[in-house]
N, C-alpha and C positions, 0 to 999 in steps of 0.2 A: 479559467481556461480550458478544462474538458468541456465546458457547456460550450463555448465559443466554438472551438474545434468541431463538436458533436453538430451544431448547426450551421457549419460551412458545407457548400452546395458538393464540395468533393467527399466530404466523411459523413454522409446523413446514414448511409446504409453500417455505419458501424457502430457498435453498442457502446454507448458512456460507459459503462462499467468498463469496458477494454480499453478506454480512453483514459482514462484514470488510474488503472494499470500498467499502460505504457507512459504516461507522464510519470508517475511514480519511479518506473524503472529508471527512464532517462535521470530523472531528478538524483536518484540514489548512487547511480553510476557516476553523474558529475562529483556530488561528495567523496565518494570513493576514490576517483581520479585526481580530486583536489586534495584530500588527505595523504595520498600517497608522496604527492609531489612537494609537500610543505615539508614532512618529515625526512627529504633526502637532501638535508643542509650539508655543508664541510664541517670538518673538526673543528671549530673554531670553539675557545674555551673562553667564554664570555662573562662565566658566573651565574649564568640565569640556567642551567641544566636544570636543578630542581623545580624550578618555575615553569620550564616547559615540560617536565614529566608529568606534573599536576594539571597544564593544560589540557596534554594528551589523554589522561584518564578522564579528565571534563568531558570531553569531546567524543570518547570512547561510551562512556555511558549516556550521553545524550544521542548517539548515532545506534545503540542496541537495541534491541527490539525483543521482548521476551515474549514467546508464543501463548504464555498464560494470558498477558494483557490481552493478545488478537482474540484469543477464543472466548474470554470469559466479558472483556470488555468493548470488544469493536465489531464483532459478527453479531450478536445478538441484535444491535440497531439495523445494520445492515441487511438481516433477515427480515426484521419486523418491517423496515421501508420497504423493502419488495414487494412485500406481501399485500402490505397497506396500499400500494398504487398499482395491484395488478387489475387489469380491467376485469371484472365479473364474467363477462360473455368467453374470455382466455381462459379464466381461472374453469368455467362448467366445461370447456372445450376438453381439456386436459383433467379430468378430476380423478380416472381411474388411473393414469399412470403416476399422478400425485399420491395418492392413497396406496398403491401397492410399494413404491417405494418409502410412504412414509414407516406402512406396517412392517413390511419385510426387508427392505434395505437398511434401518437399523437396528435388527434385532438382533 
């Protein structure tokens, strides 16, 4: 979806990473809206309250996201992919700010 949006004539100037973030925000917002909408039912006692609580715990567990998973599992491949696909000319043009940030910005 993001690749199709990125290559459309109207959005060619917008970075693909930004489109991925926007699509993620929209999908996450839709999950949030639908999750709130499904839990606002009436006070009907149909004997399935325990089952509904278990389902809500499972859904909450699936939709929660640990920062440790992002920083340890997802961020390194993203950075590696960006570095692997950068053009040599672009890298060499910006070598001084890259080294300054790598040495001084992380100290």
